[in-house]
DSSP file (Angstrom, degrees, kcal/mol; ACC not computed):
  #  RESIDUE AA STRUCTURE BP1 BP2  ACC     N-H-->O    O-->H-N    N-H-->O    O-->H-N    TCO  KAPPA ALPHA  PHI   PSI    X-CA   Y-CA   Z-CA
    1    1 A M              0   0    0      0, 0.0     2,-0.7     0, 0.0     0, 0.0   0.000 360.0 360.0 360.0 137.8   35.5   74.7   37.2
    2    2 A N        -     0   0    0      2,-0.1     2,-0.3     4,-0.0     4,-0.1  -0.843 360.0-145.7 -92.3 117.4   33.7   76.1   40.2
    3    3 A K        +     0   0    0     -2,-0.7     2,-0.2     2,-0.1     0, 0.0  -0.652  63.0  17.4 -83.5 140.4   36.1   78.2   42.3
    4    4 A G  S    S-     0   0    0     -2,-0.3     2,-0.4     2,-0.0    -2,-0.1  -0.476 106.3 -35.9  95.9-170.5   35.5   78.1   46.0
    5    5 A R        +     0   0    0     -2,-0.2     2,-0.3     2,-0.0    -2,-0.1  -0.732  57.9 176.8 -96.3 138.0   33.6   75.6   48.2
    6    6 A Y        -     0   0    0     -2,-0.4     2,-0.3    -4,-0.1    -2,-0.0  -0.936   5.7-179.2-135.7 157.0   30.5   73.9   47.0
    7    7 A T        -     0   0    0     -2,-0.3     2,-0.5     2,-0.0    -2,-0.0  -0.967  25.6-127.2-148.5 163.2   28.1   71.3   48.4
    8    8 A V        -     0   0    0     -2,-0.3    -2,-0.0     2,-0.0     0, 0.0  -0.979  26.0-144.2-113.9 121.1   25.0   69.5   47.4
    9    9 A L        -     0   0    0     -2,-0.5     2,-1.8     1,-0.1     3,-0.2  -0.648  23.9-111.3 -86.1 141.8   22.2   69.7   50.0
   10   10 A P        +     0   0    0      0, 0.0    -1,-0.1     0, 0.0     4,-0.0  -0.506  60.2 143.7 -76.2  85.8   20.0   66.6   50.4
   11   11 A D        +     0   0    0     -2,-1.8    -2,-0.0     1,-0.3    -3,-0.0   0.586  69.7  15.5-100.1 -11.8   16.7   67.9   49.0
   12   12 A E  S    S-     0   0    0     -3,-0.2    -1,-0.3   101,-0.0   101,-0.0  -0.985  90.0 -88.8-155.1 155.4   15.6   64.6   47.3
   13   13 A P        -     0   0    0      0, 0.0     2,-0.3     0, 0.0    -2,-0.1  -0.163  40.2-173.5 -62.5 157.3   16.6   60.9   47.5
   14   14 A I        -     0   0    0      2,-0.0    99,-2.9    -4,-0.0     2,-0.5  -0.986  18.7-137.4-148.3 150.2   19.3   59.6   45.3
   15   15 A T  E     -AB  72 112A   0     57,-2.4    57,-3.5    -2,-0.3     2,-0.5  -0.956  15.1-157.5-111.9 128.4   20.6   56.1   44.5
   16   16 A I  E     -AB  71 111A   0     95,-3.2    95,-3.0    -2,-0.5     2,-0.5  -0.917   8.9-170.3-108.0 127.0   24.4   55.6   44.3
   17   17 A F  E     -AB  70 110A   0     53,-2.8    53,-3.3    -2,-0.5     2,-0.5  -0.971   4.7-167.5-123.8 119.2   25.6   52.6   42.4
   18   18 A L  E     +AB  69 109A   0     91,-3.0    91,-2.5    -2,-0.5     2,-0.4  -0.910  15.1 168.7-104.7 131.1   29.2   51.5   42.3
   19   19 A I  E     +AB  68 108A   0     49,-2.3    49,-3.6    -2,-0.5     2,-0.3  -0.999  10.8 128.9-142.7 140.4   30.2   48.9   39.8
   20   20 A G  E     -AB  67 107A   0     87,-2.3    87,-2.1    -2,-0.4     2,-0.3  -0.982  38.5-115.9-170.9-177.7   33.6   47.8   38.7
   21   21 A L  E     -AB  66 106A   0     45,-2.1    45,-1.8    -2,-0.3     2,-0.4  -0.948  11.7-148.7-136.7 158.1   36.2   45.1   38.0
   22   22 A R  E     -AB  65 105A   0     83,-1.9    83,-3.4    -2,-0.3     2,-0.8  -0.997  18.6-133.1-127.9 127.8   39.5   44.1   39.4
   23   23 A V  E     + B   0 104A   0     41,-3.9     3,-0.3    -2,-0.4    81,-0.2  -0.727  27.0 174.8 -81.1 112.9   42.2   42.5   37.2
   24   24 A N  S    S+     0   0    0     79,-2.1     2,-0.4    -2,-0.8    80,-0.2   0.783  77.7  29.6 -88.6 -31.4   43.4   39.5   39.2
   25   25 A K    >   -     0   0    0     78,-2.0     3,-2.1     1,-0.1    -1,-0.3  -0.800  68.3-174.3-132.0  89.6   45.8   38.1   36.6
   26   26 A W  T 3  S+     0   0    0     -2,-0.4     3,-0.2     1,-0.3    -1,-0.1   0.766  81.2  62.6 -57.8 -30.0   47.1   41.0   34.5
   27   27 A Y  T 3  S+     0   0    0      1,-0.2     2,-0.5     2,-0.1    -1,-0.3   0.558  88.9  72.1 -76.7  -7.7   48.9   38.7   32.0
   28   28 A K    X>  +     0   0    0     -3,-2.1     3,-2.2     1,-0.2     4,-1.4  -0.433  56.2 153.4-102.4  57.4   45.6   37.1   30.9
   29   29 A I  H 3>  +     0   0    0     -2,-0.5     4,-2.7     1,-0.3    -1,-0.2   0.821  66.9  63.1 -56.5 -34.6   44.4   40.2   29.0
   30   30 A H  H 34 S+     0   0    0     -3,-0.2    -1,-0.3     1,-0.2    -2,-0.1   0.682 106.9  46.3 -65.4 -16.8   42.3   38.0   26.7
   31   31 A K  H <4 S+     0   0    0     -3,-2.2     4,-0.4    -6,-0.2    -2,-0.2   0.822 121.8  30.7 -93.1 -37.5   40.3   37.0   29.8
   32   32 A W  H  X S+     0   0    0     -4,-1.4     4,-2.2    -7,-0.2    -2,-0.2   0.750 104.9  70.0 -97.9 -24.6   39.7   40.5   31.4
   33   33 A L  H  X S+     0   0    0     -4,-2.7     4,-2.7    -5,-0.2     5,-0.2   0.913  97.2  52.3 -62.2 -42.9   39.6   42.8   28.4
   34   34 A P  H  > S+     0   0    0      0, 0.0     4,-0.6     0, 0.0    -1,-0.2   0.870 110.1  50.4 -60.1 -33.6   36.2   41.5   27.2
   35   35 A V  H >4 S+     0   0    0     -4,-0.4     3,-0.8     2,-0.2     4,-0.4   0.932 112.0  47.1 -66.5 -45.8   34.8   42.1   30.6
   36   36 A L  H >< S+     0   0    0     -4,-2.2     3,-1.2     1,-0.2    -1,-0.2   0.897 109.5  53.7 -61.9 -41.9   36.2   45.7   30.7
   37   37 A L  H 3< S+     0   0    0     -4,-2.7    -1,-0.2     1,-0.2    -2,-0.2   0.575  92.8  73.1 -74.2  -8.9   34.9   46.4   27.2
   38   38 A A  T <X S+     0   0    0     -3,-0.8     4,-0.6    -4,-0.6    -1,-0.2   0.749  90.5  60.4 -73.8 -23.3   31.3   45.4   28.1
   39   39 A M  H X> S+     0   0    0     -3,-1.2     4,-2.1    -4,-0.4     3,-0.7   0.910  88.1  64.7 -77.3 -44.0   30.8   48.6   30.2
   40   40 A P  H 3> S+     0   0    0      0, 0.0     4,-2.6     0, 0.0     5,-0.2   0.856  99.1  53.3 -54.1 -41.4   31.3   51.5   27.7
   41   41 A P  H 3> S+     0   0    0      0, 0.0     4,-2.1     0, 0.0    -2,-0.1   0.901 111.1  47.2 -60.9 -37.1   28.2   50.6   25.5
   42   42 A M  H <X S+     0   0    0     -3,-0.7     4,-2.2    -4,-0.6     5,-0.2   0.914 112.5  48.9 -68.8 -41.3   26.0   50.6   28.6
   43   43 A L  H  X S+     0   0    0     -4,-2.1     4,-2.1     1,-0.2    -1,-0.2   0.885 110.1  52.5 -64.1 -38.0   27.4   53.9   29.8
   44   44 A N  H  X S+     0   0    0     -4,-2.6     4,-2.1    -5,-0.2    -1,-0.2   0.916 108.7  49.9 -62.3 -44.1   26.9   55.4   26.3
   45   45 A E  H  X S+     0   0    0     -4,-2.1     4,-1.8     1,-0.2    -2,-0.2   0.914 111.3  48.8 -60.8 -43.8   23.3   54.3   26.4
   46   46 A L  H  < S+     0   0    0     -4,-2.2    -1,-0.2     1,-0.2    -2,-0.2   0.860 110.7  50.9 -66.2 -35.3   22.8   55.9   29.8
   47   47 A S  H  < S+     0   0    0     -4,-2.1     3,-0.3     1,-0.2    -1,-0.2   0.881 113.3  44.9 -68.0 -38.5   24.4   59.2   28.7
   48   48 A K  H  < S+     0   0    0     -4,-2.1     2,-0.6     1,-0.2    -2,-0.2   0.786 115.4  46.9 -77.5 -28.1   22.2   59.4   25.6
   49   49 A N    ><  +     0   0    0     -4,-1.8     3,-1.8    -5,-0.2     5,-0.3  -0.756  58.0 172.4-121.8  84.4   18.9   58.6   27.3
   50   50 A K  G >  S+     0   0    0     -2,-0.6     3,-1.7     1,-0.3    -1,-0.1   0.698  72.0  76.3 -64.8 -19.8   18.5   60.6   30.5
   51   51 A S  G 3  S+     0   0    0      1,-0.3    -1,-0.3     2,-0.1    -5,-0.1   0.668  78.4  74.6 -67.4 -13.6   14.9   59.3   30.9
   52   52 A L  G <  S-     0   0    0     -3,-1.8    -1,-0.3    -6,-0.2    29,-0.2   0.736 113.8-113.0 -69.9 -21.3   16.4   56.0   32.1
   53   53 A G  S <  S+     0   0    0     -3,-1.7    20,-2.6     1,-0.3     2,-0.7   0.344  73.0 131.7 110.4  -6.9   17.2   57.6   35.4
   54   54 A C  E     -C   72   0A   0     -5,-0.3    -1,-0.3    18,-0.2    18,-0.3  -0.713  32.9-172.4 -81.0 115.0   21.0   57.8   35.5
   55   55 A L  E     -     0   0A   0     16,-2.9     2,-0.3    -2,-0.7    -1,-0.2   0.890  59.8 -39.0 -76.4 -40.9   21.8   61.3   36.4
   56   56 A S  E     -C   71   0A   0     15,-1.3    15,-2.8     2,-0.0     2,-0.3  -0.970  53.5-150.7-170.9 171.0   25.6   61.1   35.9
   57   57 A Y  E     -C   70   0A   0     -2,-0.3     2,-0.4    13,-0.2    13,-0.2  -0.988   5.4-149.6-151.8 159.2   28.6   58.8   36.4
   58   58 A E  E     -C   69   0A   0     11,-2.2    11,-2.8    -2,-0.3     2,-0.6  -0.998  12.1-148.8-128.3 134.0   32.3   59.0   37.0
   59   59 A M  E     -C   68   0A   0     -2,-0.4     2,-0.5     9,-0.2     9,-0.2  -0.922  15.6-166.9-105.6 125.1   34.7   56.3   35.7
   60   60 A L  E     -C   67   0A   0      7,-3.9     7,-2.8    -2,-0.6     2,-0.5  -0.945   8.5-154.9-116.6 124.2   37.8   55.8   38.0
   61   61 A F  E     +C   66   0A   0     -2,-0.5     2,-0.3     5,-0.2     5,-0.2  -0.845  25.5 167.7 -96.7 130.2   40.8   53.9   36.9
   62   62 A K  E >   -C   65   0A   0      3,-2.7     3,-2.7    -2,-0.5     2,-0.0  -0.871  47.1 -61.1-137.0 167.4   42.8   52.5   39.8
   63   63 A Y  T 3  S-     0   0    0     -2,-0.3     3,-0.0     1,-0.3    -1,-0.0  -0.303 122.7  -1.9 -52.1 123.7   45.5   50.0   40.3
   64   64 A R  T 3  S+     0   0    0      1,-0.1   -41,-3.9   -42,-0.1     2,-0.3   0.615 130.2  19.2  68.7  17.0   44.3   46.7   39.0
   65   65 A G  E <   -AC  22  62A   0     -3,-2.7    -3,-2.7   -43,-0.3     2,-0.3  -0.999  66.0-103.0 178.0-174.2   40.9   47.9   38.0
   66   66 A V  E     -AC  21  61A   0    -45,-1.8   -45,-2.1    -2,-0.3     2,-0.4  -0.989  21.3-167.1-136.2 140.7   38.1   50.3   37.1
   67   67 A M  E     -AC  20  60A   0     -7,-2.8    -7,-3.9    -2,-0.3     2,-0.5  -0.999   5.3-159.4-130.6 136.0   35.2   51.6   39.1
   68   68 A V  E     -AC  19  59A   0    -49,-3.6   -49,-2.3    -2,-0.4     2,-0.6  -0.968   5.5-158.6-112.5 125.1   32.2   53.5   37.8
   69   69 A V  E     -AC  18  58A   0    -11,-2.8   -11,-2.2    -2,-0.5     2,-0.4  -0.919  15.7-170.6-102.4 118.4   30.2   55.6   40.3
   70   70 A Q  E     -AC  17  57A   0    -53,-3.3   -53,-2.8    -2,-0.6     2,-0.5  -0.886  14.9-152.4-114.2 142.8   26.7   56.2   39.0
   71   71 A Y  E     -AC  16  56A   0    -15,-2.8   -16,-2.9    -2,-0.4   -15,-1.3  -0.967  19.8-171.0-114.9 119.7   24.1   58.5   40.5
   72   72 A W  E     -AC  15  54A   0    -57,-3.5   -57,-2.4    -2,-0.5   -18,-0.2  -0.793  32.3-129.5-113.1 151.0   20.5   57.5   39.8
   73   73 A Q  S    S-     0   0    0    -20,-2.6     2,-0.3    -2,-0.3    -1,-0.1   0.865  91.0  -9.6 -63.1 -36.2   17.2   59.3   40.4
   74   74 A S     >  -     0   0    0    -21,-0.2     4,-1.6   -60,-0.1    -1,-0.2  -0.992  60.1-116.1-159.0 159.4   15.8   56.2   42.2
   75   75 A N  H  > S+     0   0    0     -2,-0.3     4,-2.7     1,-0.2     5,-0.2   0.855 114.9  60.2 -64.8 -35.5   16.5   52.6   43.0
   76   76 A E  H  > S+     0   0    0      1,-0.2     4,-2.4     2,-0.2    -1,-0.2   0.907 104.8  47.7 -60.9 -42.3   13.5   51.7   41.0
   77   77 A Q  H  > S+     0   0    0      2,-0.2     4,-2.5     1,-0.2    -1,-0.2   0.882 111.1  51.4 -68.5 -36.6   14.9   53.2   37.8
   78   78 A L  H  X S+     0   0    0     -4,-1.6     4,-1.9     2,-0.2    -2,-0.2   0.943 113.2  44.4 -61.4 -48.2   18.2   51.4   38.4
   79   79 A L  H  X S+     0   0    0     -4,-2.7     4,-0.7     2,-0.2    -2,-0.2   0.864 112.0  53.1 -66.7 -35.8   16.5   48.1   38.8
   80   80 A T  H >< S+     0   0    0     -4,-2.4     3,-1.1    -5,-0.2     4,-0.4   0.929 109.0  49.5 -63.7 -44.6   14.2   48.8   35.8
   81   81 A Y  H >< S+     0   0    0     -4,-2.5     3,-1.6     1,-0.3     6,-0.3   0.888 103.3  60.6 -60.6 -38.2   17.3   49.5   33.6
   82   82 A S  H 3< S+     0   0    0     -4,-1.9    -1,-0.3     1,-0.3    -2,-0.2   0.719 107.7  46.0 -64.1 -18.5   18.9   46.3   34.8
   83   83 A K  T << S+     0   0    0     -3,-1.1    -1,-0.3    -4,-0.7    -2,-0.2   0.395  85.4 115.5-103.8   1.2   15.9   44.4   33.3
   84   84 A M  S <> S-     0   0    0     -3,-1.6     4,-3.2    -4,-0.4     3,-0.3  -0.442  75.6-118.3 -72.1 146.3   15.8   46.2   30.0
   85   85 A P  H  > S+     0   0    0      0, 0.0     4,-2.4     0, 0.0     5,-0.2   0.867 112.2  51.6 -53.5 -42.4   16.6   44.1   26.9
   86   86 A T  H  > S+     0   0    0      1,-0.2     4,-1.6     2,-0.2     5,-0.1   0.916 115.5  41.6 -64.9 -40.3   19.7   46.1   25.9
   87   87 A H  H  > S+     0   0    0     -6,-0.3     4,-3.4    -3,-0.3     5,-0.2   0.928 113.0  53.2 -70.6 -44.2   21.2   45.8   29.4
   88   88 A L  H  X S+     0   0    0     -4,-3.2     4,-2.8     1,-0.2     5,-0.2   0.891 108.1  51.1 -59.4 -40.0   20.2   42.1   29.8
   89   89 A K  H  X S+     0   0    0     -4,-2.4     4,-1.8    -5,-0.2    -1,-0.2   0.944 115.0  42.0 -61.7 -48.0   21.9   41.2   26.5
   90   90 A A  H  X S+     0   0    0     -4,-1.6     4,-2.5    -5,-0.2    -2,-0.2   0.898 114.5  52.3 -65.4 -40.6   25.1   43.0   27.5
   91   91 A W  H  X S+     0   0    0     -4,-3.4     4,-3.6     2,-0.2     5,-0.2   0.908 107.8  50.7 -64.2 -41.9   24.8   41.6   31.1
   92   92 A R  H  X S+     0   0    0     -4,-2.8     4,-2.2    -5,-0.2    -1,-0.2   0.916 112.7  46.3 -62.9 -41.8   24.4   38.0   29.8
   93   93 A R  H  X S+     0   0    0     -4,-1.8     4,-1.7    -5,-0.2    -1,-0.2   0.911 115.2  48.1 -63.5 -42.2   27.5   38.4   27.6
   94   94 A F  H  X S+     0   0    0     -4,-2.5     4,-0.9     2,-0.2    -2,-0.2   0.930 111.7  48.1 -63.0 -48.8   29.4   40.0   30.6
   95   95 A A  H >X S+     0   0    0     -4,-3.6     4,-1.2     1,-0.2     3,-0.5   0.874 109.1  54.3 -63.0 -37.8   28.3   37.2   33.0
   96   96 A K  H 3< S+     0   0    0     -4,-2.2     3,-0.4    -5,-0.2    -1,-0.2   0.890 105.8  52.6 -63.0 -38.8   29.3   34.5   30.5
   97   97 A S  H 3< S+     0   0    0     -4,-1.7    -1,-0.2     1,-0.2    -2,-0.2   0.701 107.7  53.3 -71.6 -17.4   32.8   36.1   30.3
   98   98 A L  H X< S+     0   0    0     -4,-0.9     3,-1.5    -3,-0.5    -1,-0.2   0.726  84.0 105.4 -85.7 -24.2   33.1   35.9   34.1
   99   99 A K  T 3< S-     0   0    0     -4,-1.2     3,-0.1    -3,-0.4    -3,-0.0  -0.321  99.2  -4.5 -62.2 136.0   32.3   32.2   34.3
  100  100 A Q  T 3  S+     0   0    0      1,-0.2     2,-0.4     2,-0.1    -1,-0.3   0.850 105.3 125.0  50.5  38.3   35.3   30.1   35.1
  101  101 A N    X   +     0   0    0     -3,-1.5     3,-0.9     3,-0.1    -1,-0.2  -0.767  26.5 164.3-132.9  86.5   37.4   33.2   34.9
  102  102 A E  T 3   +     0   0    0     -2,-0.4    -1,-0.1     1,-0.2    -4,-0.1   0.460  64.8  85.1 -80.6   0.0   39.5   34.0   37.9
  103  103 A A  T 3  S+     0   0    0    -79,-0.1   -79,-2.1     1,-0.1   -78,-2.0   0.693  96.6  36.8 -73.1 -17.8   41.6   36.5   35.9
  104  104 A V  E <   -B   23   0A   0     -3,-0.9     2,-0.3   -81,-0.2   -81,-0.2  -0.994  68.0-155.5-139.1 142.4   39.0   39.2   36.6
  105  105 A G  E     -B   22   0A   0    -83,-3.4   -83,-1.9    -2,-0.4     2,-0.3  -0.773  10.5-160.6-110.2 160.3   36.8   40.1   39.6
  106  106 A F  E     +BD  21 123A   0     17,-2.3    17,-3.2    -2,-0.3     2,-0.3  -0.980  12.7 167.3-139.6 148.3   33.6   42.0   39.5
  107  107 A Y  E     -BD  20 122A   0    -87,-2.1   -87,-2.3    -2,-0.3     2,-0.3  -0.990  11.1-174.6-153.5 159.2   31.6   43.9   42.1
  108  108 A H  E     -BD  19 121A   0     13,-2.4    13,-3.0    -2,-0.3     2,-0.3  -0.968   3.7-168.3-151.1 153.8   28.8   46.3   42.6
  109  109 A E  E     -BD  18 120A   0    -91,-2.5   -91,-3.0    -2,-0.3     2,-0.4  -0.995   6.7-158.0-138.4 141.0   27.3   48.2   45.6
  110  110 A T  E     -BD  17 119A   0      9,-4.5     9,-2.4    -2,-0.3     2,-0.4  -0.983   7.3-173.6-123.9 130.8   24.0   50.1   45.8
  111  111 A Y  E     -BD  16 118A   0    -95,-3.0   -95,-3.2    -2,-0.4     2,-0.6  -0.990  10.2-158.3-127.0 126.4   23.2   52.8   48.3
  112  112 A N  E >   -B   15   0A   0      5,-1.7     3,-1.2    -2,-0.4     5,-0.2  -0.916   5.7-157.7-104.0 117.9   19.8   54.5   48.7
  113  113 A S  T 3  S+     0   0    0    -99,-2.9    -1,-0.1    -2,-0.6   -98,-0.1   0.704  87.4  58.0 -71.5 -19.2   20.2   57.9   50.4
  114  114 A D  T 3  S+     0   0    0   -100,-0.3     2,-0.3     3,-0.0    -1,-0.2   0.530 114.2  28.7 -90.4  -4.1   16.6   58.0   51.6
  115  115 A T  S <  S-     0   0    0     -3,-1.2    -3,-0.1     2,-0.2     0, 0.0  -0.853  84.3-108.1-140.2 175.8   16.8   54.8   53.6
  116  116 A S  S    S+     0   0    0     -2,-0.3     2,-0.2    37,-0.1    -3,-0.1   0.182  79.6 122.6 -91.5  18.2   19.4   52.7   55.4
  117  117 A Q        +     0   0    0     -5,-0.2    -5,-1.7    37,-0.0     2,-0.3  -0.545  30.5 161.0 -81.7 143.9   19.2   50.2   52.7
  118  118 A Y  E     -D  111   0A   0     -2,-0.2     2,-0.3    -7,-0.2    -7,-0.2  -0.970  14.8-166.3-153.6 162.8   22.2   49.1   50.6
  119  119 A E  E     +D  110   0A   0     -9,-2.4    -9,-4.5    -2,-0.3     2,-0.3  -0.990  11.3 165.7-150.9 147.8   23.0   46.2   48.5
  120  120 A N  E     -D  109   0A   0     -2,-0.3     2,-0.3   -11,-0.3   -11,-0.3  -0.987  17.0-158.6-160.5 164.4   26.2   44.8   46.9
  121  121 A I  E     -D  108   0A   0    -13,-3.0   -13,-2.4    -2,-0.3     2,-0.4  -0.986   4.9-168.4-148.9 143.2   27.8   41.8   45.3
  122  122 A Y  E     -D  107   0A   0     -2,-0.3     2,-0.4   -15,-0.2   -15,-0.2  -1.000   2.2-172.2-134.3 132.6   31.4   40.7   44.9
  123  123 A I  E    S-D  106   0A   0    -17,-3.2   -17,-2.3    -2,-0.4    -2,-0.0  -0.990  75.7 -13.9-127.9 123.5   32.7   37.9   42.6
  124  124 A N  S    S+     0   0    0     -2,-0.4    -1,-0.1   -19,-0.2  -102,-0.1   0.884 103.8 134.7  54.3  42.5   36.3   36.7   42.7
  125  125 A M        -     0   0    0    -20,-0.1    -1,-0.2   -19,-0.1     3,-0.1  -0.908  55.9-129.0-121.5 145.6   37.2   39.8   44.8
  126  126 A P        -     0   0    0      0, 0.0     5,-0.1     0, 0.0     6,-0.1  -0.345  66.1 -57.9 -73.8 173.8   39.2   40.3   47.9
  127  127 A D  S    S+     0   0    0      4,-0.1     2,-0.3    -2,-0.1     5,-0.1  -0.363  79.5 164.8 -54.3 129.5   37.5   42.3   50.7
  128  128 A F    >   -     0   0    0     -3,-0.1     3,-1.6    -2,-0.0     4,-0.5  -0.995  41.4 -24.2-152.3 146.3   36.7   45.6   49.0
  129  129 A G  T >> S-     0   0    0     -2,-0.3     4,-1.5     1,-0.3     3,-1.1  -0.192 131.7  -2.6  54.2-129.7   34.5   48.6   49.6
  130  130 A L  H 3> S+     0   0    0      1,-0.3     4,-2.6     2,-0.2    -1,-0.3   0.841 133.5  62.5 -62.8 -33.4   31.6   47.8   51.8
  131  131 A G  H <4 S+     0   0    0     -3,-1.6     5,-0.4     1,-0.2    -1,-0.3   0.737 106.2  45.7 -64.1 -22.5   32.7   44.2   51.9
  132  132 A K  H <4 S+     0   0    0     -3,-1.1    -1,-0.2    -4,-0.5    -2,-0.2   0.778 115.2  46.6 -86.0 -31.9   35.9   45.4   53.6
  133  133 A A  H  < S+     0   0    0     -4,-1.5    -2,-0.2    -5,-0.2     2,-0.2   0.783 121.4  28.1 -81.5 -28.2   34.0   47.7   56.0
  134  134 A R  S  < S-     0   0    0     -4,-2.6     2,-0.7    -5,-0.2     0, 0.0  -0.608 101.9 -68.7-124.7-176.7   31.4   45.1   57.0
  135  135 A D        -     0   0    0     -2,-0.2     2,-0.1     1,-0.0    -3,-0.1  -0.676  45.4-141.6 -83.0 111.4   31.1   41.3   57.3
  136  136 A N        -     0   0    0     -2,-0.7     2,-0.4    -5,-0.4    -9,-0.0  -0.463  20.1-168.3 -67.2 141.5   31.1   39.6   53.9
  137  137 A Q        -     0   0    0     -2,-0.1     2,-0.1     3,-0.0     3,-0.1  -0.983  27.1-104.6-131.5 145.2   28.7   36.6   53.7
  138  138 A A        -     0   0    0     -2,-0.4     2,-0.1     1,-0.1     5,-0.0  -0.414  44.4-105.2 -63.8 141.7   28.3   34.0   51.0
  139  139 A V        -     0   0    0     -2,-0.1     2,-0.2     5,-0.1    -1,-0.1  -0.469  46.4-178.8 -67.6 138.8   25.4   34.5   48.7
  140  140 A N    >   -     0   0    0     -2,-0.1     3,-1.7    -3,-0.1     4,-0.1  -0.666  46.1 -78.4-128.7-174.8   22.5   32.1   49.4
  141  141 A K  G >  S+     0   0    0      1,-0.3     3,-0.7    -2,-0.2    -2,-0.0   0.829 129.1  50.2 -57.1 -33.6   19.1   31.3   48.0
  142  142 A A  G 3  S+     0   0    0      1,-0.2    -1,-0.3     2,-0.1    10,-0.1   0.544 115.1  42.6 -84.0  -7.1   17.6   34.3   49.8
  143  143 A T  G <  S+     0   0    0     -3,-1.7    -1,-0.2     1,-0.1    -2,-0.2  -0.001  74.7 114.0-129.5  30.3   20.3   36.8   48.6
  144  144 A Q  S <  S+     0   0    0     -3,-0.7     2,-0.2    -5,-0.1    -2,-0.1   0.874  74.7  41.9 -69.6 -39.4   20.7   35.8   44.9
  145  145 A T  S  > S-     0   0    0      1,-0.1     4,-2.5    -3,-0.1     5,-0.2  -0.685  82.4-115.9-113.5 162.1   19.4   39.0   43.3
  146  146 A A  H  > S+     0   0    0     -2,-0.2     4,-2.3     1,-0.2     5,-0.2   0.899 117.6  53.4 -59.1 -41.2   19.7   42.7   44.1
  147  147 A T  H  > S+     0   0    0      1,-0.2     4,-2.4     2,-0.2    -1,-0.2   0.918 109.5  47.8 -61.6 -44.1   16.0   42.9   44.8
  148  148 A Q  H  > S+     0   0    0      1,-0.2     4,-2.1     2,-0.2    -2,-0.2   0.917 111.0  50.9 -63.3 -43.2   16.3   40.1   47.3
  149  149 A R  H  < S+     0   0    0     -4,-2.5     4,-0.3     1,-0.2    -1,-0.2   0.892 113.3  44.8 -64.6 -38.8   19.3   41.6   49.0
  150  150 A L  H >< S+     0   0    0     -4,-2.3     3,-1.2     1,-0.2     4,-0.2   0.904 112.9  51.3 -69.2 -41.0   17.5   45.0   49.4
  151  151 A R  H >< S+     0   0    0     -4,-2.4     3,-1.6     1,-0.2    -2,-0.2   0.834  98.5  66.0 -64.6 -33.4   14.3   43.3   50.6
  152  152 A S  T 3< S+     0   0    0     -4,-2.1    -1,-0.2     1,-0.3    -2,-0.2   0.624  96.3  58.1 -67.5 -11.2   16.1   41.3   53.3
  153  153 A Q  T <         0   0    0     -3,-1.2    -1,-0.3    -4,-0.3    -2,-0.2   0.518 360.0 360.0 -95.9  -6.3   17.0   44.5   55.1
  154  154 A R    <         0   0    0     -3,-1.6    -1,-0.2    -4,-0.2    -2,-0.1   0.492 360.0 360.0 -77.3 360.0   13.4   45.8   55.6
């Protein structure tokens, strides 16, 4: 523990990635538990291999859900990781468990500290995070992927 007051000065850019789930129907544990259990293997991989670009993360348990706050060296490394075979395999399994599954909600938000860019997605979620602070819009052809959503702000 650091005694006293501390701060981190902005000497280089950082990408902050929030990802989590919300249990919409707590009694359907067989529907939301597989979604929840998909995250630890990916976090374990990121912890073991720092060259992937994830500097650190915090897992927060909250009423009706879990949120992971990740700090990345760059948005490029985050997007590169999202396309790696190990992540894609887990993501496809995760996405399949979300289909036709209103028992669980999912979201992520990306913030790049060196620009005014940010990106996010919410699935089966009430207004939450940035979606609560700003105007939510339905995803369309031009905003399907994280890359498209970030590009649309330039």
